[in-house]
LOLUM-788115 format. One record per residue (C-alpha): residue in three letters; x, y, z. Coordinates in nm, 2 decimals, padded with zeros to 4 digits. Example, Ala and Ser with C-alpha at 12.3 -4.5 7.8 and 13.67 -1.06 7.14 Angstrom:
<nodes>
<'Ala',<01.23,-00.45,00.78>>
<'Ser',<01.37,-00.11,00.71>>
</nodes>
This chain:
<nodes>
<'Met',<08.61,13.15,03.26>>
<'Glu',<08.80,12.90,03.05>>
<'Pro',<08.55,12.91,02.76>>
<'Arg',<08.58,13.29,02.75>>
<'Ala',<08.96,13.27,02.75>>
<'Arg',<08.94,13.05,02.45>>
<'Leu',<08.67,13.25,02.27>>
<'Leu',<08.85,13.59,02.30>>
<'Pro',<09.16,13.49,02.10>>
<'Arg',<08.95,13.31,01.85>>
<'Leu',<08.73,13.62,01.79>>
<'Phe',<09.04,13.85,01.78>>
<'Ile',<09.21,13.62,01.52>>
<'Asp',<08.90,13.57,01.31>>
<'Val',<08.75,13.92,01.32>>
<'Val',<09.00,14.19,01.42>>
<'Leu',<09.34,14.06,01.31>>
<'Pro',<09.26,14.02,00.94>>
<'Gly',<09.15,14.39,00.92>>
<'Thr',<09.45,14.50,01.12>>
<'Ile',<09.69,14.32,00.90>>
<'Ala',<09.52,14.46,00.59>>
<'Ala',<09.54,14.81,00.72>>
<'Leu',<09.91,14.78,00.82>>
<'Ala',<09.99,14.64,00.47>>
<'Leu',<09.81,14.93,00.31>>
<'Val',<10.00,15.19,00.52>>
<'Leu',<10.33,15.02,00.43>>
<'Ala',<10.24,15.02,00.06>>
<'Leu',<10.15,15.38,00.07>>
<'Cys',<10.47,15.48,00.25>>
<'Val',<10.68,15.28,00.00>>
<'Gln',<10.49,15.44,-00.29>>
<'Gln',<10.53,15.79,-00.14>>
<'Val',<10.91,15.74,-00.08>>
<'His',<10.95,15.61,-00.43>>
<'Asn',<10.76,15.90,-00.58>>
<'Leu',<10.98,16.15,-00.39>>
<'Gly',<11.29,15.99,-00.52>>
<'Glu',<11.16,15.97,-00.88>>
<'Arg',<11.06,16.34,-00.87>>
<'Ala',<11.40,16.45,-00.74>>
<'Asp',<11.57,16.24,-01.01>>
<'Ala',<11.35,16.38,-01.29>>
<'Ala',<11.41,16.74,-01.18>>
<'Ile',<11.79,16.68,-01.17>>
<'Ala',<11.79,16.50,-01.51>>
<'Leu',<11.59,16.79,-01.66>>
<'Arg',<11.83,17.05,-01.52>>
<'Met',<12.14,16.86,-01.64>>
<'Glu',<11.99,16.82,-01.98>>
<'Arg',<11.93,17.20,-02.01>>
<'Ile',<12.28,17.28,-01.88>>
<'Thr',<12.45,17.03,-02.11>>
<'Arg',<12.26,17.17,-02.41>>
<'Gln',<12.38,17.53,-02.32>>
<'Leu',<12.74,17.42,-02.27>>
<'Ser',<12.74,17.21,-02.59>>
<'Asn',<12.63,17.51,-02.80>>
<'Asp',<12.87,17.75,-02.63>>
<'Glu',<13.21,17.59,-02.64>>
<'Ser',<13.40,17.90,-02.77>>
<'His',<13.37,18.10,-02.45>>
<'Ser',<13.49,18.02,-02.10>>
<'Pro',<13.22,17.81,-01.92>>
<'Gln',<13.29,17.95,-01.58>>
<'Asp',<13.03,18.22,-01.59>>
<'Ala',<12.77,17.97,-01.71>>
<'Leu',<12.87,17.73,-01.43>>
<'Asp',<12.84,18.01,-01.16>>
<'Arg',<12.50,18.11,-01.30>>
<'Val',<12.38,17.75,-01.30>>
<'Leu',<12.50,17.71,-00.94>>
<'Arg',<12.32,18.02,-00.83>>
<'Glu',<12.00,17.91,-01.00>>
<'Gly',<12.03,17.55,-00.87>>
<'Gln',<12.08,17.63,-00.50>>
<'Ala',<11.71,17.61,-00.45>>
<'Asp',<11.72,17.26,-00.58>>
<'Gln',<12.01,17.18,-00.34>>
<'Leu',<12.28,17.20,-00.61>>
<'Arg',<12.61,17.24,-00.42>>
<'Arg',<12.89,17.18,-00.68>>
<'Ile',<12.91,17.16,-01.06>>
<'Glu',<13.22,17.06,-01.26>>
<'Leu',<13.29,17.06,-01.63>>
<'His',<13.56,16.84,-01.78>>
<'Arg',<13.66,16.92,-02.14>>
<'Ser',<13.82,16.67,-02.37>>
<'Asn',<14.13,16.89,-02.39>>
<'Gly',<14.19,16.84,-02.02>>
<'Gly',<14.03,17.16,-01.90>>
<'Val',<13.84,17.15,-01.58>>
<'Trp',<13.60,17.42,-01.46>>
<'Ser',<13.41,17.40,-01.13>>
<'Ser',<13.18,17.61,-00.91>>
<'Gly',<13.07,17.57,-00.55>>
<'Thr',<13.17,17.33,-00.27>>
<'Ala',<13.00,17.00,-00.17>>
<'Pro',<12.91,16.91,00.19>>
<'Ala',<13.10,16.63,00.36>>
<'Asp',<12.81,16.38,00.36>>
<'Gly',<12.47,16.34,00.21>>
<'Val',<12.58,16.41,-00.14>>
<'Ala',<12.45,16.25,-00.46>>
<'Thr',<12.66,16.29,-00.78>>
<'Tyr',<12.51,16.30,-01.13>>
<'Arg',<12.71,16.28,-01.45>>
<'Ser',<12.62,16.36,-01.81>>
<'Glu',<12.82,16.34,-02.13>>
<'Leu',<12.85,16.65,-02.36>>
<'Asp',<12.82,16.62,-02.73>>
<'Gly',<13.08,16.85,-02.89>>
<'Arg',<13.11,16.96,-03.26>>
<'Asp',<13.43,16.78,-03.31>>
<'Asn',<13.29,16.47,-03.15>>
<'Ser',<13.53,16.52,-02.85>>
<'Ala',<13.44,16.36,-02.52>>
<'Ser',<13.34,16.61,-02.25>>
<'Trp',<13.13,16.55,-01.94>>
<'Leu',<12.95,16.74,-01.68>>
<'Ser',<12.93,16.64,-01.30>>
<'Met',<12.68,16.79,-01.06>>
<'Gln',<12.66,16.72,-00.68>>
<'Phe',<12.33,16.77,-00.49>>
<'Asp',<12.26,16.77,-00.12>>
<'Thr',<12.02,16.48,-00.05>>
<'Arg',<11.96,16.55,00.32>>
<'Pro',<11.63,16.74,00.26>>
<'Leu',<11.51,16.45,00.04>>
<'Gln',<11.61,16.20,00.32>>
<'Arg',<11.42,16.42,00.57>>
<'Ala',<11.12,16.42,00.35>>
<'Lys',<11.13,16.04,00.32>>
<'Gly',<11.18,16.01,00.70>>
<'Met',<10.88,16.22,00.75>>
<'Val',<10.68,15.99,00.53>>
<'Trp',<10.79,15.69,00.73>>
<'Leu',<10.72,15.87,01.05>>
<'Leu',<10.36,15.94,00.94>>
<'Gly',<10.33,15.58,00.83>>
<'Ser',<10.45,15.46,01.17>>
<'Leu',<10.20,15.68,01.34>>
<'Cys',<09.93,15.54,01.13>>
<'Ala',<10.04,15.19,01.20>>
<'Ala',<10.05,15.26,01.58>>
<'Gly',<09.70,15.41,01.55>>
<'Ile',<09.58,15.09,01.37>>
<'Ile',<09.73,14.87,01.65>>
<'Val',<09.57,15.09,01.91>>
<'Leu',<09.23,15.05,01.73>>
<'Ala',<09.29,14.67,01.72>>
<'Trp',<09.35,14.67,02.10>>
<'Leu',<09.04,14.88,02.16>>
<'Ser',<08.85,14.64,01.94>>
<'Arg',<08.97,14.35,02.16>>
<'Val',<08.86,14.54,02.47>>
<'Thr',<08.52,14.61,02.31>>
<'Leu',<08.48,14.24,02.22>>
<'Arg',<08.55,14.15,02.58>>
<'His',<08.32,14.41,02.73>>
<'Arg',<08.03,14.40,02.47>>
<'Val',<08.03,14.03,02.37>>
<'Leu',<08.23,13.80,02.61>>
<'Glu',<08.12,13.94,02.94>>
<'Pro',<07.74,13.92,02.84>>
<'Leu',<07.81,13.56,02.71>>
<'Ser',<07.98,13.47,03.04>>
<'His',<07.68,13.60,03.23>>
<'Ile',<07.44,13.40,03.00>>
<'Gln',<07.65,13.09,03.05>>
<'Ala',<07.64,13.14,03.43>>
<'Ser',<07.27,13.19,03.41>>
<'Leu',<07.23,12.87,03.21>>
<'Gln',<07.44,12.67,03.46>>
<'Glu',<07.23,12.80,03.75>>
<'Leu',<06.92,12.71,03.55>>
<'Ala',<07.06,12.36,03.48>>
<'His',<07.11,12.31,03.86>>
<'Gly',<06.76,12.43,03.94>>
<'Arg',<06.87,12.76,04.08>>
<'His',<06.74,13.11,04.00>>
<'Pro',<06.97,13.27,03.73>>
<'Gly',<07.14,13.59,03.84>>
<'Thr',<07.03,13.93,03.70>>
<'Asp',<07.29,14.14,03.51>>
<'Thr',<07.23,14.51,03.54>>
<'Thr',<07.51,14.60,03.30>>
<'Pro',<07.37,14.77,02.99>>
<'Val',<07.43,14.54,02.68>>
<'Ser',<07.29,14.52,02.33>>
<'Ala',<06.93,14.44,02.25>>
<'Glu',<07.02,14.09,02.13>>
<'Phe',<07.18,13.99,02.46>>
<'Ser',<06.89,14.15,02.65>>
<'Glu',<06.65,13.93,02.46>>
<'Ile',<06.86,13.62,02.53>>
<'Thr',<06.86,13.71,02.90>>
<'Gln',<06.48,13.75,02.90>>
<'Thr',<06.46,13.41,02.72>>
<'Val',<06.67,13.25,03.00>>
<'Gln',<06.44,13.40,03.26>>
<'Gln',<06.14,13.27,03.08>>
<'Leu',<06.29,12.93,03.06>>
<'Phe',<06.35,12.94,03.44>>
<'Asp',<05.99,13.04,03.50>>
<'Val',<05.87,12.75,03.28>>
<'Glu',<06.11,12.51,03.45>>
<'Glu',<06.00,12.63,03.79>>
<'Glu',<05.63,12.58,03.70>>
<'Gln',<05.71,12.23,03.56>>
<'Arg',<05.90,12.15,03.88>>
<'Arg',<05.61,12.25,04.09>>
<'Asp',<05.38,12.04,03.88>>
<'Trp',<05.62,11.74,03.89>>
<'Ser',<05.65,11.77,04.27>>
<'Ala',<05.28,11.78,04.30>>
<'Met',<05.25,11.48,04.07>>
<'Gln',<05.52,11.29,04.27>>
<'Arg',<05.33,11.36,04.59>>
<'Asp',<05.01,11.24,04.44>>
<'Asn',<05.18,10.93,04.30>>
<'Ala',<05.35,10.86,04.63>>
<'Val',<05.03,10.89,04.82>>
<'Glu',<04.86,10.66,04.56>>
<'Ala',<05.14,10.41,04.57>>
<'Leu',<05.13,10.41,04.95>>
<'Asp',<04.76,10.35,04.94>>
<'Arg',<04.81,10.06,04.69>>
<'Leu',<05.09,09.92,04.90>>
<'Arg',<04.86,09.93,05.20>>
<'Gln',<04.58,09.77,05.01>>
<'Ser',<04.82,09.50,04.87>>
<'Gln',<04.95,09.43,05.22>>
<'Ala',<04.61,09.41,05.36>>
<'Ala',<04.50,09.18,05.07>>
<'Thr',<04.81,08.96,05.12>>
<'Arg',<04.74,08.94,05.50>>
<'Ser',<04.37,08.87,05.43>>
<'Lys',<04.47,08.60,05.18>>
<'Ser',<04.72,08.45,05.41>>
<'Gln',<04.47,08.45,05.70>>
<'Phe',<04.20,08.30,05.48>>
<'Ile',<04.43,08.03,05.34>>
<'Ala',<04.56,07.95,05.69>>
<'Leu',<04.20,07.94,05.83>>
<'Val',<04.08,07.72,05.54>>
<'Ser',<04.38,07.50,05.57>>
<'His',<04.33,07.46,05.94>>
<'His',<03.96,07.37,05.90>>
<'Phe',<04.03,07.13,05.61>>
<'Arg',<04.33,06.96,05.78>>
<'Gln',<04.13,06.83,06.07>>
<'Pro',<03.86,06.66,05.86>>
<'Leu',<04.13,06.51,05.63>>
<'Gln',<04.32,06.37,05.92>>
<'Ala',<04.00,06.23,06.06>>
<'Leu',<03.92,06.07,05.72>>
<'Glu',<04.27,05.92,05.71>>
<'Leu',<04.22,05.77,06.06>>
<'Phe',<03.88,05.63,05.97>>
<'Ala',<04.02,05.48,05.64>>
<'Gly',<04.31,05.33,05.84>>
<'Gly',<04.06,05.19,06.10>>
<'Phe',<03.84,05.02,05.83>>
<'Asp',<04.13,04.89,05.64>>
<'Ala',<04.21,04.61,05.88>>
<'His',<03.87,04.44,05.84>>
<'Ala',<03.82,04.50,05.46>>
<'Asn',<03.84,04.26,05.18>>
<'Asp',<04.06,04.30,04.87>>
<'Glu',<03.82,04.52,04.68>>
<'Gln',<03.76,04.74,04.99>>
<'Gln',<04.14,04.77,05.05>>
<'Val',<04.18,04.89,04.69>>
<'Leu',<03.91,05.15,04.76>>
<'Phe',<04.06,05.26,05.09>>
<'Arg',<04.41,05.30,04.93>>
<'Gln',<04.25,05.53,04.67>>
<'Val',<04.08,05.72,04.95>>
<'Arg',<04.41,05.75,05.14>>
<'Ala',<04.59,05.87,04.81>>
<'Ser',<04.33,06.13,04.76>>
<'Ile',<04.35,06.25,05.12>>
<'Ala',<04.73,06.26,05.09>>
<'Ser',<04.70,06.47,04.76>>
<'Met',<04.46,06.71,04.93>>
<'Thr',<04.70,06.74,05.23>>
<'Arg',<04.99,06.82,05.01>>
<'Leu',<04.79,07.09,04.83>>
<'Leu',<04.68,07.24,05.16>>
<'Asp',<05.04,07.23,05.28>>
<'Ala',<05.17,07.40,04.96>>
<'Leu',<04.90,07.67,04.98>>
<'Leu',<04.98,07.73,05.35>>
<'Glu',<05.35,07.75,05.27>>
<'Ile',<05.30,08.01,04.99>>
<'Ser',<05.07,08.22,05.22>>
<'Arg',<05.33,08.22,05.50>>
<'Leu',<05.61,08.32,05.25>>
<'Asp',<05.40,08.60,05.10>>
<'Ala',<05.30,08.72,05.44>>
<'Gly',<05.66,08.75,05.54>>
<'Val',<05.61,08.58,05.88>>
<'Ile',<05.91,08.34,05.84>>
<'Ala',<06.22,08.47,06.02>>
<'Val',<06.56,08.38,05.89>>
<'Lys',<06.81,08.25,06.15>>
<'Pro',<07.15,08.20,05.99>>
<'Val',<07.36,07.93,06.15>>
<'Gly',<07.66,07.71,06.04>>
<'Phe',<07.59,07.36,05.92>>
<'Thr',<07.73,07.11,05.68>>
<'Ala',<07.60,06.98,05.35>>
<'Ala',<07.56,06.64,05.51>>
<'Glu',<07.32,06.78,05.77>>
<'Leu',<07.13,06.96,05.48>>
<'Phe',<07.11,06.63,05.28>>
<'Met',<06.98,06.43,05.58>>
<'Arg',<06.68,06.66,05.65>>
<'Asp',<06.45,06.51,05.39>>
<'Arg',<06.66,06.22,05.26>>
<'Thr',<06.41,05.96,05.38>>
<'Ser',<06.12,06.13,05.22>>
<'Leu',<06.31,06.19,04.89>>
<'Asn',<06.43,05.83,04.88>>
<'His',<06.07,05.72,04.92>>
<'Glu',<05.95,05.94,04.64>>
<'Ala',<06.25,05.83,04.42>>
<'Ala',<06.15,05.47,04.48>>
<'Gln',<05.80,05.53,04.38>>
<'Gln',<05.91,05.69,04.05>>
<'Gln',<06.19,05.43,04.01>>
<'Val',<06.45,05.71,04.01>>
<'Ala',<06.82,05.66,04.11>>
<'Leu',<06.90,05.93,04.37>>
<'Val',<07.27,06.02,04.41>>
<'Trp',<07.42,06.24,04.68>>
<'Arg',<07.77,06.41,04.65>>
<'Gly',<07.98,06.67,04.83>>
<'Ser',<07.85,06.63,05.18>>
<'His',<08.17,06.76,05.35>>
<'His',<08.12,07.13,05.27>>
<'His',<08.04,07.38,05.54>>
<'Leu',<07.76,07.63,05.48>>
<'His',<07.61,07.93,05.65>>
<'Gly',<07.25,08.03,05.64>>
<'Asp',<06.90,07.92,05.77>>
<'Ala',<06.92,07.54,05.76>>
<'Asp',<06.54,07.49,05.78>>
<'Val',<06.47,07.72,05.48>>
<'Ala',<06.77,07.58,05.28>>
<'Ala',<06.64,07.22,05.35>>
<'Asn',<06.29,07.32,05.24>>
<'Leu',<06.43,07.48,04.92>>
<'Leu',<06.64,07.17,04.84>>
<'Tyr',<06.34,06.95,04.90>>
<'Gln',<06.12,07.14,04.65>>
<'Leu',<06.39,07.13,04.38>>
<'Ala',<06.47,06.76,04.44>>
<'Ser',<06.10,06.66,04.45>>
<'Asn',<06.04,06.85,04.12>>
<'Ala',<06.34,06.67,03.96>>
<'Ile',<06.22,06.33,04.08>>
<'Ile',<05.87,06.39,03.94>>
<'Asn',<06.01,06.51,03.60>>
<'Ala',<06.26,06.22,03.56>>
<'Pro',<06.07,05.89,03.61>>
<'His',<06.28,05.59,03.56>>
<'Gly',<06.58,05.82,03.54>>
<'Arg',<06.86,05.96,03.76>>
<'Val',<06.87,06.26,03.99>>
<'Leu',<07.20,06.40,04.13>>
<'Ile',<07.21,06.62,04.44>>
<'Ala',<07.55,06.77,04.49>>
<'Ala',<07.73,07.05,04.68>>
<'Arg',<08.02,07.22,04.49>>
<'Arg',<08.25,07.51,04.58>>
<'Arg',<08.22,07.82,04.38>>
<'Gly',<08.46,08.09,04.51>>
<'Gln',<08.34,08.20,04.85>>
<'Ser',<08.01,08.02,04.81>>
<'Ile',<07.88,07.66,04.80>>
<'Arg',<07.65,07.58,04.51>>
<'Ile',<07.38,07.32,04.58>>
<'Glu',<07.29,07.15,04.25>>
<'Val',<06.99,06.93,04.16>>
<'Arg',<07.05,06.76,03.82>>
<'Asp',<06.81,06.53,03.64>>
<'Asn',<06.81,06.35,03.30>>
<'Gly',<06.44,06.43,03.23>>
<'Pro',<06.29,06.57,02.92>>
<'Gly',<06.44,06.92,02.97>>
<'Ile',<06.28,07.26,02.95>>
<'Ala',<06.27,07.49,02.64>>
<'Val',<06.41,07.84,02.69>>
<'Ile',<06.07,08.01,02.63>>
<'His',<05.92,07.81,02.92>>
<'Gln',<06.21,07.85,03.17>>
<'Gln',<06.06,08.16,03.33>>
<'Arg',<05.70,08.04,03.34>>
<'Ile',<05.78,07.73,03.55>>
<'Phe',<05.83,07.95,03.85>>
<'Glu',<05.48,08.08,03.83>>
<'Glu',<05.20,07.93,04.05>>
<'Phe',<05.00,07.64,03.91>>
<'Val',<05.22,07.61,03.60>>
<'Gln',<05.30,07.26,03.48>>
<'Leu',<05.47,07.17,03.15>>
<'Gln',<05.34,06.86,02.97>>
<'Thr',<05.59,06.65,02.77>>
<'Gly',<05.32,06.45,02.60>>
<'Glu',<04.97,06.51,02.49>>
<'Asn',<04.81,06.27,02.73>>
<'Glu',<05.07,06.28,03.01>>
<'Arg',<04.96,06.41,03.34>>
<'Arg',<05.21,06.45,03.62>>
<'Asn',<05.15,06.45,03.99>>
<'Gly',<05.15,06.78,04.18>>
<'Tyr',<04.99,07.11,04.13>>
<'Gly',<05.27,07.33,03.99>>
<'Leu',<05.34,07.50,04.33>>
<'Gly',<05.68,07.35,04.41>>
<'Leu',<05.90,07.58,04.21>>
<'Ala',<05.69,07.88,04.30>>
<'Ile',<05.76,07.80,04.67>>
<'Ala',<06.13,07.74,04.59>>
<'Glu',<06.16,08.08,04.43>>
<'Arg',<06.02,08.25,04.74>>
<'Leu',<06.24,08.04,04.97>>
<'Ala',<06.55,08.15,04.76>>
<'Gln',<06.45,08.51,04.80>>
<'Leu',<06.41,08.46,05.17>>
<'Leu',<06.77,08.32,05.18>>
<'Gly',<06.91,08.61,04.98>>
<'Thr',<07.00,08.40,04.68>>
<'Arg',<06.84,08.30,04.35>>
<'Ile',<06.76,07.98,04.17>>
<'Gly',<06.97,07.92,03.86>>
<'Leu',<06.85,07.70,03.57>>
<'Arg',<07.03,07.54,03.28>>
<'Ser',<06.82,07.31,03.06>>
<'Glu',<06.77,07.20,02.70>>
<'Pro',<06.49,06.99,02.56>>
<'Gly',<06.60,06.62,02.56>>
<'Arg',<06.91,06.69,02.77>>
<'Gly',<06.77,06.72,03.13>>
<'Ser',<06.77,07.01,03.37>>
<'Thr',<07.00,07.15,03.64>>
<'Phe',<06.87,07.37,03.91>>
<'Trp',<07.10,07.54,04.17>>
<'Phe',<07.13,07.80,04.44>>
<'Asp',<07.43,07.94,04.62>>
<'Leu',<07.48,07.96,05.00>>
<'Pro',<07.77,08.14,05.17>>
<'Arg',<08.06,07.92,05.27>>
<'Met',<08.13,07.89,05.64>>
<'Pro',<08.47,08.07,05.72>>
<'Val',<08.74,07.84,05.84>>
<'Met',<08.80,08.04,06.16>>
<'Glu',<08.44,08.01,06.26>>
<'Ile',<08.44,07.63,06.19>>
<'His',<08.72,07.58,06.44>>
<'Ser',<08.63,07.86,06.69>>
<'Gln',<08.25,07.83,06.72>>
<'Pro',<08.09,07.53,06.89>>
<'Arg',<07.88,07.29,06.68>>
<'Ser',<07.52,07.41,06.69>>
<'Arg',<07.32,07.14,06.53>>
<'Pro',<07.01,07.27,06.36>>
<'Ser',<06.68,07.13,06.46>>
<'Thr',<06.59,06.81,06.28>>
<'Thr',<06.25,06.81,06.13>>
<'Trp',<06.17,06.50,05.93>>
<'Arg',<05.93,06.53,05.64>>
<'Gln',<05.68,06.24,05.64>>
<'Ala',<05.70,06.02,05.33>>
<'Ser',<05.37,06.01,05.16>>
</nodes>
């Protein structure tokens, strides 16, 4: 009701009040004019009578004026004349009648004698009838003003009943419509305009209800379709994972057999054959790494890896694949530096170690003859694991693409790096599995820094819980 409370005074001030003020001002002006006219008519009648009497007395100075004064008094009683006095220049005074105690108006007029002597006439009139007439004018004006005020109040009531109450009902209907509910029906008779608005609101509700039904049906259809697509996608993912696992299993055994055969023939081979066997073993190792990467991606996509958070230190995380990473760094002639091994972390140690290995291996490959720093730093309530290299760097437009499968960036036209572009794709999936993300800061020519955050082990748990060393799984150096 607050909008209606604001609208009613506004309408009253803008619509009713100006007309009311104008009507009151007109009544006041008419009353003032009527009172002024009454006074002017009375003054004019008295002035005319005095002029006639003074003319008679001026022409008849030889006789005693008492009879004339008595006659004038009798004739002027109808005009409320109560007393008349004549003052001669020789000191004679004649008078007729008695004046009331109050409500008397005195008028005086000079007489022009033949000897130019100064004489004057004084007449006293009873003004109470004139005052009563003026009071009646003001009384009628007050009644008119009261009628105008009553009409203004009735106009306010009419505005409330004929305009504001239908508006309030329309507002309530629109609010119900906005909340998706059926607008109420107002049976109060109103004007045709408000009836049309109410019908329009009802039509809007019918249209909205129809659209809501269509939208609900569309949502159900979309939900069913999305569920079917999800089931198909899950089935395809499971099929792909099963296929890759089956293919990897069937390929792994022949590759291992080939590696054993190559190792067995290597002892009795000459120099040329040893070179050939080394190339065979390198090819077998490359195919094995590819199969391992494909199998890892299939396991991550299938969601079969269960996360088991435990407490461990950064030193234990660094020792997991340190031998394998040192071997890869030696092959690439990369200086590998480790820092911050005293921090305590909380999470799945195996997944975190695999994630760190993927980032570190990628850094070693991309910084030949360079330097790679693996460090643990505290960031608030988390420990940030950073892998920093001084390689060629990555442009901003390529920083999102490198996490896609089989994507490798070439720094030169003829340069071909080892690997298949799966390491960072695996790393991104591992980070999602840990509930974190991989951050990247890199510029061309200024190296790259990859990082991910793990929760910091609370101090109370470090001292209260017994040391549960995670399982040590050493990655074979290839």
